[in-house]
N, C-alpha and C positions, 0 to 999 in steps of 0.2 A: 163850390155847385152856389150858385146861384140861391138866396132867401127865398123861397116859395113857400104857402103853406102848404101848402099839397105836389108832392116831390112826386116829379116821375121819375119812376122803377125799369131799370130792366132786365129782365133776369136770366141768362144762358143757360142750357143746359137743366133747364126747367124737368126734372124726374120725380123723383119723389119729396127730396127738400126743398128743393126749385120750387114748385107749384102749392108745397100746406107753403110754406114763406106767403109766397104771392096771393092767396085765398084767407091769413091774417093782412094783412099788408096791403087790400083793396077796400080795405075801411079808412084807411087815410091816406093813401096813393096810388096816385092812375099806374097800371099797372103791366109792362107788357109782358107776356110772357113766352121765352123763345123755345117749344117740345116739340115732340114726332109730332107730325102730321093726326096719328090718329087722338091724339089726347086733343091735338090744338083740335079736330071736327064736335071732338065732344064737349069741350067744354064751347064753343061758338052755339052750336046747337042748345046745350040746354045747362049753361055754367058749372062751372066747376064744382062736384060733390065729391066733398069733404067730411071724418066723421073720428070721434076721440075724442083725447082732451084737449086738444084746441077748437072744440065745437062740432057742432053736427048739422048739418044743413045745406041746399046747392049755392056757393056767392054766385052774383053778378058782376062784372064791374071788369072785370081779369080781359083783356086782351092776346089774344094766344097769339107767338108767329111760328113760319117752320121760316124761316131766309135772314138775309140782313139786309138783300129789296125793302122786305117793311118796317124795320125799323125805321119810329118818327124824327121829326127834329127835337128837340129840347129834355131829347134826357140829362136827366140831372146825374143816377148815380146810376152802376152798373155792380148783379152782384152773380157772376158767379157760381153755378153751382151743380154744374157738371163735371162729370164722375173724373178724373188723376187723368189718367189714357186718352182725354180727349181734350185735356185742355189748347195745345198749342194751333187742333182744328179750330176749334173754337175765336181762339184770340185770330187766327186767321183768317175766318170765313168773318165777322164781326171787327174785325182792322179800322172798319171807315167810321166805326160808333164808338169803340174803344176806345182810341187816339183824346188823347187832349181828357178823360173823363178820368174820374178817380172808381175804382176797380175792388168792389170786396172777393173773395176766393173762399166761400163755406166749401167746401171742399176739402177731403179724406189724405191722407197724407204729408210729406213734406216735400216742397219742390216745387209746388204747383205757383207760388206768388211767383217766387224767380223769371217761371217761362211768363206771365202777366208785365211783369217788369221792363220787357223786352216790346211790350208797342205805346206801356202809357207811363209817366213819371205817377200815379201818388196808387202806392197798393196798399188798401187795408185786406191784414189777414184776418181768418176769423173759425172758430171751429164753435159744435154742435155736438152733442155729445142726447141728442132728442132719438126715437126710435120710427121715420117716419116708413111710411110702403104704402105702393102702388095695390093697391083695390081692383084696376082695371081701367076701362080707358077717362083720362080724366073722372080720375077720382081716388081720392087721397084717403088712409087713417092717418094720424100722429098715436103712437100706441101709450111712449114710455118718457120721462125728459127728468134723464136722473142729473141734470146742472144748466143753469142758465148758458145762452149760448153767449158767445167773447169776442173780439171786437179790438183792435191793437192794429194803428199805422205799420206800412210794414215800409213802405218808402215812401218818397217824397214830403213832402209837404200837408201831409194827409189827418191834420186837425181838425181843419174846418170841417172836411168831410164825414169827418168820423163822429162828431154831436152828431153833427148831423144825422146822420146813421143808426148813431141810439135813441139820439129822442124817436125815431120815425120805427123803432120797430119796439120800443119800450109801447109807446105808443099804441099802434095793435095788439097789445095786451098778449107780446111773448117776450118772458123773461130774460132778460144782456144785456150784458156785465164789457164795460170796456175793462184791455185789459193791458194792465202794462209793462210787460213784452210779451210781445203777442207770437216768437220765435220762439220762447218755450212753452206754450202754449201749443205751440202746432207738434212740439216734439211731447211734449204731456198727452192731445188726444191718438197721438198714431204709438205712446204702450201699450197700449192693452188691440191695438190690431195689429200689428206685429208681432206678439208674442202671442196674441192665440187667431187667424184668422188662418192664414198659410195652416195652419196647422187644422182646422177645422173643412177648409177644404180640398187637404191629400186624404183624410182624415177621414172625409163626407160622416165630420157629426158634429154635431153642434157644441157650444163652448164650454161644453162641465166636459170636454175628453180631456180639455186640459188638468183637471185634479185627478187625475188620472197619472200613478205614482210615475211610469213610465213616459212618459209626456212630459210631466210639468220637469223632468230632469231635465228635459231640448229645450222646453221655454222657459229655465230656468236659467240656461244657454246663452239664449237671445236676449235676454236683457240684461243680465251681465256684458256683455258686445254692446250694446246700446250704448247703455249707461258711458264706456268704456270710453264709445264715439263719440257718444253727445257732451260730453267730460272734455275731451276737444276742441270739440265746436266755440269751448262757452258757453252754453247750456247750464241753464240750473235748472232743477227740476223739483217741484215740492217735499221732494222725501231725497233725505239727508245720500242716502245707500242703494246698489239696487236691491241687495235685502230686505230692504226698506220697502218699496217700491213693488218689490214679491208677495210681503206678508200681503197686503191689502190688496192684490193682485185676486189672491188667492182666497182671502178669506170676505171682499166684498166682491170685487166685479166680477169673477167667473159665476159666485150664487147666482148674484146678483141678473145677466145675463146666459146661465147653465143651459138652459133647452134652447137659447136662439143661433138660424144659424145667420154668421156672418156673409154681407154682401161678397164675400173673393168668392167662400161657396157657389152661390146661384148662380158668378161669373162662371165657374167651374162645369159646373154641372150644365151652361144654357150653353156653352164653347166661345163665350168672349174673354179679351181681352183681362187679364184685370191689376191694379193698382202694382205689384209684385214690386215694382221697381219705385214706386211711390214712397215703396212700408222698410222693411227688409231687401232690398236691393239697393237703393237707396244708402241703409246702413252698411251694406258693405260696400257698397263704393267710396264711402266714406272715410271709414276705415282699412284701405288699401293705402287713402291717401294718410292721411293718416300713421302708416304706420303699424297701424291692431290690430294683431291676428282674429279677423268673426268669420271661422273657420262653417257656426255654425247658421248663420243667417244667407252669406254664401251654399249652402247646403239646402234652403231650403225655398229661398231664389232657383235655384235649381232645378230643383223640384216643381216647383211652379210653372217653371219656360216651357218647361218637357212637356209638362200636362198642359199647354197649353196651345202646345204643337203641336201634337198631340189628341184630339179630344176623343178619338174613337178606341183609341185606348191602344192602338198601332203601333 
């Protein structure tokens, strides 16, 4: 990435996460955000409305786009914040812009970076545990922040691009750290989603439902299977054992998010495709590959797939 004082950043799949980052980055970079027409129109008309812990007000200086033909020359860095179900389509549509440029993934699930790597050599993986939401057209809210965003080189010679990304995000006032092992970081971030997202979607309940005695047994099995598969993949978690993580899950994470409905709940409620195949489905496929029994992850994946295929309940 060329050494410019104000980098030019393209954010692809800019929903709540992408537009929130755009709102902060606009102060230190030239930001183009590929978003839905309803948000693009609102931002062109009055700027991006933003409120919450990252600041409140109207942000000017973001250029919304709705198609690849609107991408300007001279993009320094691309950040993809689209749902994992849209990663391949985004990469196909914006292949011309992606090719030859460093691309950072700030997406849920495991496997997005491998898709992006088909289109460019330098891929940076990222995680974020901040609670973002769309309030309305061109209006985002940042509700809470559990930990700094993390980025690390996934593939290619991305050290310079990573350093520049970290410096830029930090200059925008967003807490961020460099990760020495972003693969482990992505798996670690996915643990909570694997444990509770499909449960909440199936039960139509908030995260606190995972603490129910009967549901807790299912969650425990999901995590034990996931740790076994991750170990076969050479992934090292911050917790030595599945039981160590489960203690943290039920004493810290579930209480902290007890009243929150995860994105998969809303996907199911609105008849959209979920990220199940980048979470429990991903674990289940790898389990079969390694010869590790993963019945609970296959069960949960099958239930969510059925719900997706039958949104009217028939």
